[in-house]
N, C-alpha and C positions, 0 to 999 in steps of 0.2 A: 532679581535685578542683576543677572550675570551676563551682561551684554559684552563684556570685555573692554568697554569704554568707561574709564573711571570718572569722566567729566560730569555726567548727570548725578552721580553719587556725591561728588565734591560740591557741586552747586546746591543740591538738595540739603546737604549738611551745613551749608553756609560757610564752607571753607574758602570758596571763591565764587565769584559770579560768572555768568556765561561769557562775558567779554574777557575777563581774566583768563578763563580756561582756553578760549580761542587764541588769545595772545600767546599763552604758554605753548600751544600746539604749533603756531606759526614760527615761534622762536626756538623750537625744539628744546623746550625747558629752560629758556633763557640763554642758550649757548650760541644762538644765531641772531645777529642784530637785524632790526628793521630800520632802515634809514631813508630819509626823504630823497636824497640826491642819488643814492646808489641802489641798483638792483643786485642783491646778493646772490651769488652762484655757489658753486661747489667749494667745500673746504679743501684748501690745497696745502696747508701746513699748520703745525701747532708747535709752540715752544713754551718756555717757562712763563712768559708774561702775556702771550697773546695767541690768537688764532688768525690765520691768514686765509681769506676767501677770495676767489675770483669774483669780480664784480663788474658791472657796467655803469658808467657815469651817465645818468639820465639827461644831463645837460648837453652832452655832445656825442653820446653813443660810444665813447672810447672804453676799451677794456682796461681795467686796472686790477692790481692786487690790493686788497684792503686788509691791513693788519689792525685787529681790534684788541684793545687791552682787555684782559679778562675782568669780568665784572667785580670780582672780589678784590682785585688790585686797583681798580678805578676809584675805590674808596680810600686808598692809601696815597696820601699827598706825595710822599717820596717816590713811590712807583710811578705815579702819574707824571711827576716832574721829569723823571728819567726817560719815560716813554716819549714825552713831548720833545725833550732835548734830542733824543735819537732821531726823531722824525725831522726836526728842523735841521739837524746836522746833515742828514741825507739830502734834504732839499737844497742845501748849500753846495753840495759836491757835484762835480761834473767830470765823469770819466767813463769811457765806453765799456769798462768791465765792472762798474758799480751800478747797482739799481738806482734809478732816479726817483727821488721823492717828489711828490706832487702837492700834497696838502695834508695838514693835520687839523682835526676838528673835534668838536664834542656836540653830540645831539642827544638831548635828554641826559641819561646817565652813561651813554656809550661814548668812549673816547677811541678815535680811530685815526689811521694814517693811510692815505692813498699813495700808491707808488706805481711805477710802470709795471705792467704784467709782462714778464719776460717769457720768451719761448724756451722750451727745453725741459729737461729733467734734472733733478739734483743728482750729484755724483754718487751719493750714498745709495740711491735707488738703482742707478746704472751699474754700480759695482755689485750690488746684491743680486741683480738679475744676471749679469754676464760674468761676474767673478774677476774680470780684469778689463783693462782698456788697451786699445791699440797703442803702440809706443808713440806714434806721431801725435795722436790725440792727447795722450797723457802729457807729452812735452808741451803741447799747445796750452793745456790747462795750467801747467806750471808757469808758463810765460805770462798768460793772462792774469792769473791770480797774483803773481809777483808784481806785475804792472799796477794792479789795483792797490796792493799793499804799499808799493812805493809812493803812489799818489797820496794815500792816507798819511804815510810818514812825512811827506813834504808838507802836509797840512798840520803836522804835529799831532797826528791822531794814531791810535792803535786799535786794530780790530781784535777784540778779545775772545772771539769765538770762531776762529777759522777751522772749519771741518767739512768733510764731504757733504753733509746735510745742508750746509749753507752756501754751496756753490752749485749754480745751475750751468748746464752745458747744452748748447745747441750748435749745429753745424753753421747756422747763419751768424750767430752772435758770439760764439766762443764761450768762454767761461766768465 
């Protein structure tokens, strides 16, 4: 029985049933959620607490970015509370150079946060590819990011993870 597919072996040995095996395949070993409202697309980012997927909201067809709390952290009450607080905070902010939060929810054991899916590439990738930025573009990035940080300051908030990997750039939207 060397088919290369461990599913039949696992089912035969009683380790899982066929439905569990198929779910494991669809979720890529539990790393990709299956949600009622959202059609999950490509993985677009990953950080310490979550993974961000491109997704489509099935209710209105809009494209969103979906930040999903890592399953092992979703069991931790402190991590869950922080994740939900961050989501609610983003939903309360309104600034052209901050991502807009849309909703935070839990489905089954999956805790997730939908936000606008912004065009562009992160600065870290742009700098890795090109090595440097055009001076005018770099100055625009500084102005845009400073404006966003000023808005946070005015709301008595501090962004504690400002870095090129957390800044998106597009000609249309800026930074």
